[in-house]
KEDO-199039 format. One line per field, with one value per residue (C-alpha): y, z, x. Coordinates in steps of 0.05 Angstrom, whole numbers. Layout:
// residues N
c2	Y|...
c3	Z|...
c1	X|...
// end
This chain:
// residues 280
c2	-3127|-3160|-3191|-3237|-3212|-3259|-3278|-3328|-3363|-3438|-3451|-3433|-3469|-3458|-3395|-3376|-3316|-3273|-3282|-3230|-3284|-3343|-3306|-3348|-3397|-3442|-3427|-3480|-3467|-3469|-3412|-3378|-3364|-3347|-3278|-3266|-3239|-3224|-3167|-3174|-3174|-3226|-3211|-3259|-3272|-3304|-3345|-3374|-3415|-3447|-3485|-3454|-3496|-3465|-3520|-3504|-3577|-3590|-3526|-3549|-3618|-3589|-3538|-3597|-3635|-3575|-3568|-3643|-3656|-3635|-3574|-3610|-3666|-3615|-3580|-3646|-3667|-3599|-3611|-3679|-3651|-3596|-3650|-3692|-3630|-3612|-3682|-3702|-3635|-3651|-3612|-3648|-3655|-3612|-3668|-3697|-3646|-3679|-3751|-3754|-3712|-3755|-3820|-3802|-3773|-3837|-3880|-3842|-3852|-3927|-3931|-3896|-3946|-4005|-4023|-4047|-4054|-4103|-4078|-4134|-4097|-4080|-4121|-4097|-4025|-4028|-4059|-4019|-3950|-3950|-3874|-3861|-3916|-3881|-3815|-3851|-3881|-3811|-3786|-3838|-3817|-3745|-3768|-3807|-3749|-3694|-3731|-3790|-3838|-3901|-3925|-3997|-4014|-4029|-3954|-3939|-3975|-3937|-3870|-3887|-3899|-3831|-3799|-3836|-3814|-3741|-3744|-3778|-3750|-3821|-3832|-3875|-3925|-3937|-3948|-3997|-4034|-4043|-4070|-4118|-4140|-4155|-4194|-4235|-4249|-4272|-4319|-4347|-4357|-4393|-4438|-4454|-4469|-4503|-4461|-4407|-4343|-4312|-4239|-4215|-4253|-4226|-4271|-4238|-4169|-4184|-4214|-4156|-4105|-4139|-4140|-4068|-4042|-4084|-4052|-3983|-3996|-4020|-3962|-3912|-3949|-3959|-4004|-4062|-4087|-4158|-4212|-4267|-4317|-4308|-4317|-4381|-4409|-4394|-4424|-4487|-4494|-4474|-4487|-4489|-4425|-4391|-4410|-4380|-4315|-4311|-4321|-4265|-4216|-4231|-4215|-4148|-4134|-4149|-4111|-4051|-4049|-4036|-4078|-4115|-4123|-4195|-4181|-4174|-4249|-4265|-4221|-4249|-4320|-4309|-4280|-4336|-4391|-4367|-4363|-4433|-4464|-4432|-4460|-4531
c3	657|707|662|603|540|511|439|428|470|454|505|575|605|554|523|481|509|503|564|584|592|549|490|466|517|527|593|625|683|706|674|648|580|606|579|554|485|446|475|545|601|656|720|728|801|777|724|777|802|734|686|632|575|551|506|434|414|475|460|389|413|468|421|378|438|466|404|402|475|515|559|620|611|605|668|707|683|702|773|774|755|807|859|837|839|909|938|908|923|862|797|741|670|630|581|631|605|536|557|613|576|514|554|600|543|503|564|576|503|508|572|539|482|530|510|561|556|602|637|638|689|742|798|780|778|844|878|844|847|908|918|844|847|904|866|805|848|871|798|779|839|814|744|774|818|766|703|729|691|724|694|704|755|698|683|753|731|666|699|754|701|670|739|753|684|699|768|745|675|648|583|591|539|581|644|607|579|650|672|614|631|703|681|633|687|737|683|674|750|752|693|720|791|767|810|804|845|870|847|914|956|998|959|894|924|949|884|844|890|883|807|805|846|805|741|773|794|724|691|733|725|800|816|863|905|885|934|896|954|961|886|885|946|916|849|884|935|892|819|791|825|808|735|738|769|715|661|691|694|621|604|639|605|536|545|582|536|595|630|693|750|770|842|818|803|874|906|861|876|950|941|894|938|999|954|926|996|1022|963|964
c1	-956|-1003|-1055|-1068|-1101|-1153|-1137|-1193|-1246|-1251|-1306|-1327|-1267|-1211|-1183|-1122|-1086|-1024|-979|-927|-873|-894|-927|-987|-1013|-1074|-1108|-1153|-1199|-1271|-1309|-1246|-1279|-1349|-1371|-1300|-1284|-1221|-1178|-1207|-1156|-1153|-1112|-1053|-1070|-1135|-1099|-1051|-1110|-1116|-1071|-1029|-1001|-936|-908|-928|-939|-981|-1021|-1038|-1060|-1103|-1136|-1158|-1185|-1222|-1265|-1282|-1301|-1362|-1348|-1374|-1323|-1266|-1291|-1293|-1224|-1197|-1226|-1192|-1124|-1131|-1145|-1085|-1040|-1064|-1060|-993|-959|-915|-912|-948|-921|-969|-980|-1030|-1080|-1078|-1068|-1119|-1171|-1165|-1167|-1226|-1267|-1258|-1272|-1338|-1357|-1343|-1384|-1443|-1439|-1436|-1365|-1314|-1239|-1203|-1141|-1089|-1046|-1098|-1067|-997|-1018|-1054|-994|-940|-972|-1019|-1019|-1035|-1088|-1123|-1122|-1151|-1206|-1225|-1222|-1275|-1317|-1315|-1336|-1395|-1417|-1410|-1432|-1472|-1427|-1398|-1333|-1309|-1256|-1207|-1207|-1178|-1115|-1110|-1120|-1070|-1017|-1030|-1024|-958|-933|-948|-916|-851|-842|-841|-878|-941|-915|-853|-895|-940|-881|-854|-922|-921|-851|-870|-932|-889|-837|-890|-916|-846|-841|-908|-889|-819|-843|-907|-954|-1007|-996|-1061|-1063|-1090|-1040|-982|-934|-956|-948|-878|-855|-884|-852|-784|-788|-812|-753|-705|-732|-726|-654|-636|-672|-634|-568|-559|-500|-516|-459|-439|-418|-381|-383|-459|-468|-428|-465|-534|-514|-490|-547|-606|-586|-658|-680|-614|-624|-695|-668|-615|-669|-711|-652|-637|-709|-701|-635|-664|-730|-701|-640|-595|-541|-561|-511|-497|-517|-590|-589|-568|-620|-674|-651|-659|-729|-751|-722|-761|-822|-811|-800|-864|-904|-877
// end
């Protein structure tokens, strides 16, 4: 069998079809439903240029969205996802069709009503996920060009997190919780060292990067080689900073619900000590 059979047309850009391998699927693509009717056949080589949702739960969620959102918005988001897919050269979790469509449609509605939502993790997102941030910037450019709607810069950060989620198979709530953890740890550093770290500074970028990689190591359970002599020296030479590093690793351990190797305290102490000396 070399074609799909249309079961139902939801709109010009979304159809429900019978697939030779996956049975019922939702097919998303520009003009896929135009002038189509039930029982029509669509060649599979055409469908390969579009998106097929095979997960049943994802299908049901997308069917609901497709009937609630303007066709033009669905078409633009489809163009955005195609762009992300092409530029990243990495398979996307198909949940991005639901998550990004739902988010952008609501963001557009808020913009039309003059409502803005502040993104508390904008700096963190830009520094932690620069490639995804650039893709999100382009996504907002597409929205502006195709729909004439300008979304606030805060939305770039939100869209970047959705992109990162789809590329890494991490749930968006987990990614947001990591961003919140990093923001909370930076606040602890500022309070403990009695200073304010400029969000656009190199120091901020370095600290954020160190904390991000520490979280990733802990999340993946990577063992970090411990050096007992180094640990004892740091504890003796820099007791206040060592205590701060220990406090931060305990925060990570509690929030991530995973054990943290003692070596993380040493590495973080060295980073914080250099930071503290520079800012004296």
